[in-house]
C-alpha positions, -999 to +999 in steps of 0.1 A: -193-214+022-219-241+031-192-268+029-172-250+056-202-246+078-212-282+074-177-292+087-186-276+120-221-290+121-235-256+111-228-242+146-207-211+153-202-191+185-197-156+197-183-147+231-196-114+245-189-095+278-217-087+302-216-051+316-241-026+328-238-006+296-254-001+262-232-028+247-248-056+267-283-042+261-275-042+224-263-079+226-295-089+244-317-071+218-298-089+190-307-122+206-343-112+211-347-102+175-326-130+159-300-107+145-262-108+146-239-082+160-215-067+134-191-038+132-173-016+107-136-022+104-132+015+114-143+007+149-125-026+155-106-027+188-076-041+169-064-012+147-053-037+120-082-061+122-098-063+087-083-030+077-074-029+041-038-017+039-025+013+020+011+023+015+017+060+011+045+053-012+024+030-034-005+054-034+017+083-044+032+060-071-003+054-084-014+090-083+018+104-099+015+079-128-021+088-133-012+125-134+017+121-157-003+100-181-025+131-188+005+152-198+022+153-232+058+144-221+086+124-236+089+089-221+123+096-206+112+129-192+081+114-177+101+087-159+126+112-144+098+135-133+080+105-117+109+098-093+117+135-088+081+142-077+078+111-056+109+118-036+100+154-031+066+144-017+082+117+006+109+141+016+136+117+003+151+139-024+184+138-005+186+100-008+178+103-045+206+128-052+231+106-033+221+076-055+226+097-087+260+109-074+270+073-068+259+064-103+279+093-119+311+082-100+306+047-111+302+056-148+332+079-148+353+051-131+343+026-157+351+049-186+386+054-172+391+017-166+381+009-202+401+038-217+370+051-234+368+087-220+369+101-256+338+081-267+306+101-264+288+092-232+256+081-247+274+058-272+295+044-243+265+036-221+245+022-250+273-001-262+282-014-227+248-012-210+246-049-200+280-050-185+277-016-168+244-026-152+256-061-142+286-047-123+270-015-109+266-010-071+234-026-059+217+007-050+222+019-086+203-010-100+171-007-080+152+010-108+160-016-134+182-014-166+161+011-186+161+037-158+198+029-151+204+039-187+184+071-185+199+083-152+235+074-163+231+098-193+213+124-173+238+128-144+270+127-166+259+160-181+257+177-147+287+195-132+269+194-098+241+171-090+214+189-069+176+192-069+178+225-089+202+210-115+179+180-120+149+203-122+165+225-148+171+195-171+136+180-169+110+207-161+106+241-145+103+245-107+069+261-112+057+231-132+070+206-106+055+226-077+021+228-093+022+191-101+032+182-066+004+203-050-022+186-073-009+151-063-010+159-026-045+173-029-057+141-046-042+121-019-057+142+009-091+151-005-100+120-027-081+089-017-082+090+021-119+100+023-128+073-003-109+047+018-128+057+049-161+057+030-155+022+017-145+008+051-176+024+067-199+008+041-190-028+052-196-046+084-180-077+099-191-102+124-166-127+139-174-162+151-156-191+167-159-226+155-143-241+187-175-245+207-187-229+240-158-242+262-129-224+247-111-210+278-091-185+258-122-170+243-139-168+277-109-149+290-104-126+261-138-118+247-162-126+276-148-103+302-127-130+320-154-157+322-182-133+334-198-128+300-219-150+277-214-174+248-240-173+221-245-204+198-258-197+163-273-226+143-267-216+107-285-248+096-317-229+105-309-199+082-328-198+049-307-171+033-275-153+039-268-116+037-231-114+029-204-141+032-191-165+059-156-178+055-128-190+077-103-164+087-070-167+067-039-150+080-014-136+055+018-117+059+008-094+031-023-073+033-044-062+003-034-027-008-060-005-025-050+018-054-068+046-070-080+024-098-100+005-072-125+033-072-130+034-110 
């Protein structure tokens, strides 16, 4: 941190607007009392500025896994329920059923091509798993080889593939409904409030290292050249509260999971 500051001579700058409002009074008071303006990410003018990302799909993956780990279920049953619950919550159960139908059609076709329709399905899939998986339609391979195996055996035993037929083979509707409600409650009442609580507990202050004559900064942050530019000499600071680092831009944002709170 000190090394990066030294590169810039220890001087950093903030461009601020001047208006007849509380914001400018606040800026002036900060200067008078030798303190620095900072803001929580929840109130940044850029909705994505410093916001820690979260994907509903990834969060639900996390919560569902945590819930299923507390239940005494067979490994194969747990994995099927995982995707069944996930797609119910995300309202994507129709896409999941289409994928399973495509998988069933593919397995039936391969058995006919190989003249192995009399061989028990589980034995057929087990013996030829590598070849079946390698040549399967791309969409049927998205869950990996182990789930390909489980789903291939599951769907072949169904005359009609539907949400009800899948449910009847892995768990009762009542069990799945209760589990889904618990997962959605955790998402709504624990995860989202915790995320907001975390973001509200930190504050950020942004500086420029480009000096006081950056025309873009004057235009964007100093109310079209009518504001002020404040120079901070960090060489004069005896101790830091927090961290000062260069901003790094990345195409992927950090995603918080439930384990972050443990």
